[in-house]
PAVOVEX-374992 format. One record per residue: x, y, z of N, C-alpha, C in turn; residue in three letters. Coordinates in steps of 0.02 Angstrom, whole numbers, plus 50000, padded with zeros to 5 digits. Example, Ala and Ser with C-alpha at 12.3 -4.5 7.8 and 13.67 -1.06 7.14 Angstrom:
BEGIN
506604971650390506154977550390506604983550390Ala 506424988850354506844994750357506455000250394Ser 
This chain:
BEGIN
487144986449572487574989949623487154991349684Met 486494991949676486134993049741485985000349753Gly 485755001849804485515008949821486185012549845Val 486235018549806486905022749831486815025149897Thr 487275024349941487305027150002488085029250019Arg 488095034450073488735036350087489225031450105Pro 489845032350093490385027550107490735029050174Leu 490625023950221491065025350282491775022650271Met 492245026050255492935024350246493455026550282Ala 493855024250318494245026850369494805030950341Pro 495105029350283495705032550265495705039550243Arg 495025042250224494975049050220494465052550261Trp 493945048650276493405051650317493685052850386Val 494125048750413494495049650474494805056150486Ala 495035058850429495465064850431494995071750420Leu 494345070750429493935077150426494005080450499Ser 494115086150494494275090550547493735090550608Thr 493965087950661493555088350717492965084850725Gly 492865079750680492325074450675492595067650679Leu 492145063550716492245057250712492175053950640Ala 492385048050619492265045450559491585045350543Leu 491415048550478490705050050473490615049850392Cys 490025050650378489835049550306490235054250252Ser 490395051550200490735054850146490465053550079Ala 490635058050032490465057349962491005052949932Leu 490805050349876491305045749831491975049349821Trp 491885056149810492485060049786492685065249840Ile 493275065049858493475070849904493535076849861Thr 493485082849897493545089249865494125089249814Pro 494745087149834495265087649795495225083349731Ala 494995077549747494905072249687494365075049643Ala 493885078549668493325081249621493565085749564Ala 494075089149586494365093549535494665089849476Leu 494935084049488495215080049435494695074849401Asp 494105075549420493545070449394493595070149320Ala 493695074849281493715075649214494385073949177Gly 494915072049217495525071349193495605066249151Ala 496005066749100496115061049056496475055149090Glu 496325049049056496565043049095497275042249102Ala 497745045249059498465044649062498735051449100Asp 498265055649134498595061649167499025058849231Thr 499605062249234500005060049289499945064649347Phe 500035062549410500025067049473500445073049460Ser 500295078249490500655084549480501245083749534Ile 501905086249509502395086449552502365092349598Glu 502475092449659502365097849705502845096249763Ser 503185101949785503585102149842503145100449906Ala 502525102749896502095101949958501765095249964Lys 501875090349912501575084249926501705081349984Ala 502245081850015502495078050082502075081050137Val 501735086550131501285089050182500585088550163Arg 500365085250103499665084950090499405078650120Ser 498765077550113498345072150145498685064750119Leu 498915061250162499265054550151498815049450186Met 498675044250151498255039250182498615032250206Leu 499185030650177499365024850197500135025450185Asp 500555021550229501245021250225501525014050251Val 501995012150201502195005150220502985004650203Val 503254998650216503984997350205503944993150137His 504454995150095504674991550041505434989850049Ala 505584984150089506214983350106506414988450159Gly 506974992050148507164997350193506935004050166Asn 506565003950118506205010950088505535011350114Arg 505265017450128504635018850149504215021850089Leu 503625019750086503165022550023502605024350058Val 502315030850035501715033350064501305034550003Ala 500565034450008500135035749954499595040849989Val 499275045149938498725048949961498345052549912Gly 498185059049930497715062849887498095064749817Asp 497685065749766497925067749695498375063849662Arg 498415057249684498865052549658499585053449683Gly 499665056949740500285057449760500595050949787His 501165049149768501525043449799502285046449819Ile 502495045249878503105047049904503545041449927Leu 504195041549914504585036849946505255039749975Phe 505465037150029506055038250069506535033450081Ser 507085034550075507725029850086508145031750148Asp 507895037550188508265038750243507775039150302Asp 507295033950311506925033850367506375039350378Gln 506175042850324505745047650327505975054950337Gly 506715055350335506975062450346506805066650279Asn 506875063350223506755066950159506315061850115Thr 505925064750071505375060950028505465063149955Trp 505485058649911505455059649842504795057849809Thr 504585062149764503915060449736503995055549676Gln 503545050949672503615046249619503185048749559Ala 503335044949505503015046349431502385041949442Lys 501715045149443501145040449451500675043049402Val 500355037949361499885040149307499165040249319Pro 499065044349379498375046249400498405051749440Thr 497775055349449497725060449502497115059149555Arg 496955052149547496435050049591496695049149664Gln 496205050449706496425047949780496595041249784Leu 497265039449819497435032749824497325031349905Leu 497125025749920496835023749984497255019250019Thr 497685014849983498075010150025498685007649976Ala 499225005350009499755002349971500004996150002Val 500364992049963500634984849995501174982949953Phe 501684980449983502294978149953502394970949981Phe 502574966649928502824959549955503544959149963Thr 503944963249937504694963849940504924970549929Asp 505534971749921505794978549918505704980849843Asp 505434977149798505264979749720504544979549712Lys 504174975149730503554973649696502964975849752His 502614980349724502074983849761501454985649720Gly 500904987349763500264988349726499934994249769Trp 499604998849737499195004149766498435004249737Ala 498015005949779497275006049758497015012549776Val 496505013949737496145020149751495405021149719Gly 495195027449708494515027849673494485025349601His 493895024549582493695021549523493975014949510Asp 494025010749565494205003949568494985004449535Ala 495325008949548496005009049520496565004849556Leu 496995000849518497534997749551498164999649504Ile 498695001649546499275003449516499794998449538Leu 500364997249496500924992349516501534995549503Ala 502044993449543502744995049536503264989849538Thr 503754989649501504234984049502504894986249519Ser 505004993749538505604996449559505564999849626Asp 505164996749674505204999049740504765004849752Gly 504425007549701503935013449714504145019649675Gly 504665019349642504945024849605504485027049549Ala 504245021149506503785022749448503175018149453Thr 502615019949432502015015749436501625015749370Trp 501255009649361500885008549299500185006749321Ala 499705008249276499025005949294498914998849273Lys 498604994449314498504988149302497684986749298Gln 497324990649325496604989149324496224996249344Tyr 495664996949309495265003149327494535001449295Glu 494025004149334493335003249321493015009549333Asp 492965014849295492745021449306491955020449304Gln 491685015649273490915015549266490635012949337Lys 491025009849374490835006849434490725012449493Arg 491075018349483491105023549527491125021249598Glu 491555017149610491675014149681492455014049690Ala 492645016549752493375014849763493525008649793Pro 494185006549776494475001249818494835004249879Leu 494775000549933494995003849998495565000050032Leu 495754993750010496264990350044496484984650002Asp 497094981450010497314976449972497834972050020Leu 497894965649993498434961650033498634956549975Trp 499274955149980499614950049940499934944949977Phe 499884938249961500144933249994500934932449965Lys 500994934249899501724934449865501644938849810Asp 502204939549765502154943649714501684941549651Ala 501364935449659500894933949614500124934049634Ser 500004931649694499334930649725499084936349777Asn 498584939449753498364945349801497574947449788Gly 497304950749839496644953249833496574960749849Phe 496074963849820495934970149838495124970149855Ala 495014974849901494274976049924494104982849924Val 493404983749922493194990749921492454991649928Gly 492184996449897491454998449905491014993949880Ala 490344993349909489884988749885490114981549875Tyr 490534979349925490734972349927491184970449872Gly 491584975449840492064973149793492584968549820Gln 492724962849784493304958749797493654956649733Leu 494244959249724494604958449661495184952549673Leu 495284948149636495844943449646496334943249584Ala 496944941249600497424940149545497904934549567Thr 498044930349516498634924849521499284926049487Thr 499294932049451499824933149413500134939649422Asp 500174942249484500434948449499500004954749474Gly 499424953749454498964959049433498944959649359Gly 499284955549329499204955849250498484954749230Gln 498144951049272497424949749259497044950749326His 496564954149337496184954149398495454951349379Trp 495174947349429494594943549421494134946849473Glu 493524948349450493034950549502492754944049539Asp 493024943649604492834938249645492384939349700Ala 491964944449691491484946549742491004941449762Ser 490834937449711490374931649718490544925649773Ala 491224926249785491484921649837491234922949911Arg 490944928949914490764931149981490004932249977Ile 489644928850023488844930550033488824937050065Thr 488634941950036488514949050053487884952650021Asn 487324949150040486734952650001486604960050012Glu 486804962450062486704969650080487254973550045Asp 487794970550007488314974349983488664978550024Gln 488764976350088489144980950132489904983050101Phe 490044988850121490764990650095491264986950135His 491724984350098492314981350130492904986550148Phe 493004987550203493494993150224494194990950222Asn 494294984850243495014982850260495064974650259Ala 495684972450227495784965350233496514964150262Ile 496564958850298497244957750328497294949850348Gly 497944948350356498074941450369498124940050445Ala 497914934150466498004932350539498454926250548Val 498924926250586499454921250593499164913950599Lys 499314910050562499094902150563498344902050566Asp 498084906550527497384905150524497064906850458Ala 497204912750423496874914550361496804921550355Gly 496324924050318496174930850301495564933050330Leu 495494939650344494904943250374494764949350340Phe 494124950450331493864956250298493384959850354Ile 493434967050363493034970350404492694975950362Val 492034977950375491704982850341491124986750374Gly 490694988150327490154993150354489754989450403Glu 489424992250446488914990250499489214984050540Gln 489794984650551490124978750588490224972150557Gly 490094972050489490154966150446490844962750455Ser 490944956350461491544952650469491544946750422Leu 492004944450389492164939550346492824936050352Phe 492844929450354493514926450359493564920750301Arg 494224919650290494364913950247494934909850275Ser 494794903250293495374898850314495704896450265Ala 495534897450204495994894850147496224900050098Asp 496374906250135496794912050106496414914250038Trp 495814915150049495484918850004495014915249950Gly 495034908349951494704904349899493934904449921Gln 493814903349984493074903450012493084907050073Thr 492474909850079492384914650134491764913150177Trp 491714914750239491134914150278490974920650322Glu 490354922150332490194927550376490304925450450Arg 490554930950491490684929650556490234934450593Val 489954931650653489564935950693489964940050737Gln 489864946950719490264952450751490064954850816Gly 490504957550848490314961250912490034967550921Pro 489924970350864489804977850852489384979250793Tyr 488874983350793488594985250733488774991450699Glu 489254994950724489435000350691490024998350642Gly 490235003550599490695001650543491365000750581Ser 491734995550554492374993550569492884995550510Leu 493424999350532493885001750482494554998450469Phe 494704994250513495334990050510495374983850553Gly 495804979250521495964972650554496694972050551Val 496954969650604497664967450612497824961250655Ile 498214956950624498424951250659498944952050701Gly 499044949650768499564950150811500084944550798Thr 500604944750837501134939750834500934933550863Ala 500344932750894500134926850922499614923250878Gln 499654916950868499264913050820498514914450829Ala 498174914950772497454915250770497164921050815Arg 497564925750826497384931650869497364938350820Thr 496814942750826496764948150784496334952950819Leu 496434960050802496074964950827495634968650762Leu 495024970150783494684974350732494464981150767Val 494474986350732494334992450764493954997150717Tyr 493655002350747493265007350705493005013750739Gly 492405014950730492115021050758492135021550837Leu 492285027850856492185030150922492625025650971Arg 493205023550950493665020350989493485012651010Gly 493055010050961492855003250974493364999250942Asn 493634994450990494164989350976494024983151009Leu 494044977850969493834970850992494344966550975Phe 494534961051017495054956351014494734949151009Arg 495034945150963494914938250961495484933650962Ser 495484928150997496084923451003495924917250963Thr 495314917050935495164911050903494874912250832Asp 495144917150796495054918250727494324920250722Phe 494114924150759493414927550755492794922550784Gly 492954917250819492434913650850492084917050904Asp 492524920950948492324924651001492714930851005Ser 492424935451047492704942651047492684945151119Trp 493174949551130493144952951190493324960451170Glu 492944964751211493044972751196493704974651238Lys 494144978251204494754981151234494594988551256Val 494604989151321494474995751347495025000251338Gln 494865006151314495385011351294495265017451350Leu 495745019451381495645025151427496215030251417Lys 496045036351402496505041951399496555045351463Gly 496835051151463496955055451530496295057751553Pro 495785058851508495115061951522494605056851526Arg 494725050251526494245044851527494175040851469Gly 493665037351450493645032751397493845035651332Pro 494185031851292494375034651225493815033651174Leu 493605039251152493095039351092493325041451029Glu 493915042551014494275043950951494175038450908Phe 493905039050842493885033350799494525031750767Ser 494655024950765495285022050745495345019850675Leu 495855022150632495865021050569496445016650538Ser 496895015950574497575011450546497915009750610Gly 498355003850577498705000750632499324996550594Gly 499804994150645500394990550619500594986150670Thr 500864980050645501224975550691501954977050683Leu 502324978650735502914981050741503454974450734Leu 504074975050719504544969750707504604966250777Ala 504594970250831504644967350895503984964350925Asp 503544963850880502814960950907502384965750939Gly 502554972050954502154977050973501644979550920Gly 501104982050949500514983950906500444991650913Leu 500384995650857500165002750857499585003950815Val 499115007850847498495010050810498535017850811Leu 498225020050761498125027450752497465029350735Val 497285035950748496595038750729496485046150732Gly 495885047550751495725054550753496055058450802Asn 496145064250798496455069450846497145067450863Ser 497505064250815498225063250836498295057150875Gly 497805053350883497875047750932498285041750915Ser 498765039650965499255034450950499215029951006Ile 499005022950995498965018251044499415012451037Leu 499755010651092500325006051092500124999651133Arg 500274993151113500204987251154500814983151148Ser 501004980651197501584975751200501354969051228Asp 500744967851228500444961251260499974958151214Asp 500084959051142499674956351094498924959051094Asn 498944964351116498244968451107497794967851171Gly 498074965051224497644964751281497534971551320Leu 498134975951322498004982151348498444986751294Thr 498204993851296498454999051261498695005551302Phe 499235008151284499325014851317499105019651266Ser 498905025851282498675030651238499035037351240Val 499155040551186499555046751181499175050451125Ala 499245057251118499015061251068499495066751048Asn 499555067750983500045072050963499745079350976Arg 500135083950993499975090351015499595094050957Pro 499715093050898499405096350845498645093650832Asp 498515087450862497895084350856497625083450787Arg 498115083450735497865081450670497765073850665Leu 497255072550631497055065650629497515061150582Ser 497555055050609498055050250570497635044650545Leu 497985042350490497625036950447498035030650452Ser 498725030650450499105024750452499765026050489Ala 500085020250504500735020150540501095014550519Val 501765014650527502245009450518502815010350560Thr 503225005950577503805006950620504395009050584Gly 504725013650618505405016550590505985013150625Gly 506595016550626507195014350653507165016050727Ala 507475011550763507575012750830506975014350865Asn 506415010550863505885012450900505425018650873Gly 505655022050820505265027650797504625024650761Thr 504195030550746503605028250702503625033250639Leu 503275030250595503185034350528502385034950521Ile 502155040950529501435042150529501205045450465Leu 500575043650447500285046750387499535049350405Ala 499425055450374498775057950392498575064650364Gly 498265069150402498245075550389498945078450398Gln 499125083350357499825085750363500315081550334Gly 500165076250302500735071750269501025066150305Gly 501645065150290501975059450326502545063450367Val 502685059650427503175062150468503485056950514Arg 504075057950535504455053250576504395056050648Ser 504215051650698504105053850760504385048650817Thr 504425050650876504635045750932504045041450944Asp 504095036250992503555031651000502955034351025Ala 502935040651053502335044051078502055049751023Lys 502435049750973502155053850918502435061150912Gly 502935062450954503305068350948503765068250890Ala 503695074050846504115075050791504875074150813Asp 505245071450764505995070650771506315076150733Leu 506645080650770507035085450739506575089850684Gly 507025094450652506535098450599506225094450546Pro 505595096250525505225092950473505535094350407Gln 505795089850366506155090950309505705089550250Val 505695093850203505255093250138505565087750092Gly 505285088150026505555083649983506245085049953Gln 506575079449927507155080549891507085083849828Gln 
């Protein structure tokens, strides 16, 4: 496994109060309470789960699904006005979730945990876990309901071709002698897959995950996210201190995207993003920062939520609204992050 070192991982470190993304231990304080829990322990049902730490939120058809601390998974069928807690067989921190359609989805988390659902996120089952590895999975991507990948700490790359019935350790497909942590994986239109990670490490696959090559990056600090735009072969990578870079040739060359807020250059670390149905891009990060681009990532407008609570993920809602996840849970907002109406708890 190599020398143990702190994990620079966006989806929970970004939520540390008042700090930029910084070093973290493998287990968050909440997760540490459950370190000795039995393998089949289910997440505790709580009316407060909707306001607990949530690290990712995505669409499953018209449904919204969010994952986070203590194994909490929530789903909403009314655009985030109310949320229902799913039955989940873990109390581990969950870091990311991905759906291929309105029924089939997967979530990943600590102890190399992978969960799966076939009913749109209402119930979940364990597919994979490796407690001895003591390393979290941090992101995942599926091409369809059969073929997918999960990435994580120490260069973990897991692959499945049967919807997760079997997971193969595919880490050897990537030359990563320093065992850099893989923080995120994403698809680039008409090009392939991209992985970003520790110390600015970048890897790409033109054959959708079968073979990989190292890409010379524009930045030596940790990168926490990658997002493909609506434009072919165009992507953005982002991370510490507002560092955001754009490539229009699948990573052959890069340009820095300058981010400016009302008080000067933006230095809030960025931890999540989404491509909206209309082709717009939204990124989120520390201090409630919300960035919007309508020109495929050339320029961004910047707004901050008044509560300044850090955000880890975003997806589009109805009629131009946003669904945000992070400190304080999940919430529905307008395009600039202002809460829509009274904040409603769980059903």
